[in-house]
C-alpha positions as CSV (number, residue, x, y, z in Angstrom):
1,M,-7.7,-2.2,8.6
2,T,-10.3,-4.8,7.8
3,V,-9.4,-7.6,5.3
4,M,-12.3,-8.9,3.3
5,T,-11.8,-12.3,1.8
6,Q,-13.5,-14.2,-1.0
7,P,-14.5,-17.8,-0.6
8,G,-11.3,-19.9,-0.4
9,D,-9.0,-16.8,-0.2
10,A,-7.4,-17.5,3.1
11,T,-6.9,-21.2,3.3
12,A,-5.8,-22.6,6.6
13,A,-2.3,-23.2,5.2
14,H,-1.8,-19.6,4.3
15,A,-4.0,-17.8,7.0
16,G,-0.8,-17.0,9.0
17,A,0.9,-15.5,5.9
18,V,-2.1,-13.3,5.2
19,S,-2.2,-12.1,8.8
20,E,1.5,-11.3,8.8
21,A,1.3,-9.5,5.5
22,K,-1.7,-7.6,6.7
23,L,0.3,-6.3,9.6
24,A,3.1,-5.2,7.3
25,I,0.8,-3.3,4.9
26,G,-0.9,-1.7,7.8
27,A,2.5,-0.5,9.1
28,W,3.2,0.8,5.6
29,F,0.1,3.0,5.6
30,A,0.8,4.2,9.2
31,C,4.3,5.2,8.2
32,Y,3.0,7.0,5.1
33,N,0.6,9.0,7.2
34,R,3.3,9.9,9.7
35,R,5.6,10.9,6.8
36,D,8.1,8.4,8.2
37,L,10.1,7.8,5.0
38,P,13.0,5.9,6.7
39,A,10.5,3.4,8.2
40,M,8.7,3.1,4.9
41,R,11.9,2.2,3.2
42,Q,12.5,-0.5,5.8
43,L,9.1,-2.0,5.0
44,M,10.0,-2.6,1.3
45,H,12.0,-5.2,-0.6
46,V,14.2,-4.1,-3.5
47,P,14.1,-4.1,-6.3
48,F,10.8,-2.3,-5.7
49,V,8.4,-1.6,-8.5
50,E,5.9,1.3,-8.5
51,M,3.3,1.4,-11.2
52,R,1.0,4.5,-11.5
53,G,-1.1,4.3,-14.6
54,S,1.4,4.1,-17.5
55,R,4.4,5.2,-15.4
56,I,6.7,2.4,-14.1
57,N,9.4,3.2,-11.6
58,V,11.9,0.5,-10.6
59,I,13.8,1.3,-7.4
60,E,17.1,-0.6,-6.9
61,E,18.1,0.8,-3.5
62,R,15.8,1.7,-0.6
63,N,17.2,5.2,-0.3
64,Q,16.0,6.0,-3.8
65,Y,12.3,5.7,-2.8
66,D,10.3,8.9,-2.2
67,P,6.5,8.8,-2.5
68,G,6.4,12.6,-2.7
69,F,3.7,12.9,0.0
70,P,1.2,14.9,-2.2
71,S,-0.8,17.8,-1.0
72,D,-4.1,19.1,-2.4
73,S,-4.6,22.2,-4.6
74,A,-4.7,24.4,-1.4
75,G,-1.3,23.0,-0.2
76,R,-2.9,20.9,2.6
77,E,-1.2,17.6,3.5
78,V,-3.1,14.6,2.2
79,Y,-3.3,11.3,4.1
80,V,-4.4,7.8,3.1
81,S,-7.3,5.9,4.7
82,P,-7.8,2.3,3.5
83,V,-11.5,1.6,3.3
84,A,-11.6,-1.9,1.7
85,V,-9.0,-4.6,1.5
86,R,-9.4,-7.8,-0.5
87,V,-6.9,-10.7,-0.7
88,C,-6.3,-11.4,-4.4
89,Q,-3.9,-14.3,-4.1
90,H,-1.6,-15.8,-1.6
91,S,1.0,-18.4,-0.8
92,A,3.3,-18.9,2.2
93,D,5.6,-16.1,1.1
94,D,3.5,-13.9,-1.2
95,V,0.3,-12.1,-0.6
96,V,-1.4,-9.6,-3.0
97,F,-4.0,-7.2,-1.6
98,E,-6.4,-5.1,-3.6
99,I,-6.9,-2.0,-1.5
100,E,-9.4,0.9,-2.0
101,S,-8.4,4.0,-0.1
102,N,-9.5,7.5,0.4
103,H,-7.3,10.6,0.2
104,I,-8.2,12.5,3.3
105,L,-7.2,15.8,5.0
106,A,-6.1,16.0,8.6
107,D,-9.8,16.5,9.7
108,R,-10.5,13.1,8.0
109,R,-12.5,14.8,5.2
110,P,-12.2,12.7,2.0
111,I,-11.1,14.6,-1.0
112,G,-10.5,11.7,-3.5
113,S,-10.0,8.0,-3.8
114,F,-7.8,5.5,-5.4
115,S,-7.3,1.8,-5.7
116,G,-4.3,-0.4,-6.0
117,L,-2.6,-3.7,-5.8
118,Y,0.0,-4.2,-3.1
119,F,2.4,-7.1,-3.6
120,M,3.8,-8.3,-0.2
121,V,6.7,-10.7,-0.1
122,K,8.3,-12.6,2.8
123,K,12.1,-12.5,2.2
124,N,14.8,-13.5,4.7
125,G,12.0,-14.0,7.3
126,R,10.6,-10.5,6.9
127,W,7.4,-9.3,5.2
128,G,7.9,-6.3,2.9
129,L,6.3,-4.5,0.0
130,R,7.8,-5.6,-3.3
131,A,5.5,-3.7,-5.8
132,I,2.6,-1.3,-6.0
133,S,0.2,-0.8,-8.9
134,L,-2.0,2.2,-8.3
135,H,-4.9,3.7,-10.1
136,D,-5.6,7.3,-9.0
137,G,-9.3,8.0,-9.1
138,A,-9.1,11.4,-7.5
139,T,-12.5,12.9,-7.3
140,D,-11.4,16.6,-7.3
141,G,-8.8,16.3,-10.0
142,T,-6.0,17.8,-7.8
143,L,-4.0,14.8,-6.9
């Protein structure tokens, strides 16, 4: 995953935090694509907030989280491929990424896209996802 920064985004004081948070969000996407729900749950901090359009879901316990792992209209599994990552803001313990991703099939054929904000927090010495705000811009209308 390539992280694009804007001028001044990754100051020297927070470059380590951005790098560590980038590893954690990369692990999140890898777990999603493996359908490894227990590992995804370990990569989040609770309470966890998921915003999808006007829907807001607050998860108080890790075992409540289930992303649903959507399929397309033909029932094929859909995976996520981040294509652009931008650091929006950061501190020593918080990093927000704006990530544009493709929905892809197993053969890597894109079938849609979406963008979102991913709020990473370092808590008790561990980076984890605290919140997601997603905008689904699916191009085929099936997701």
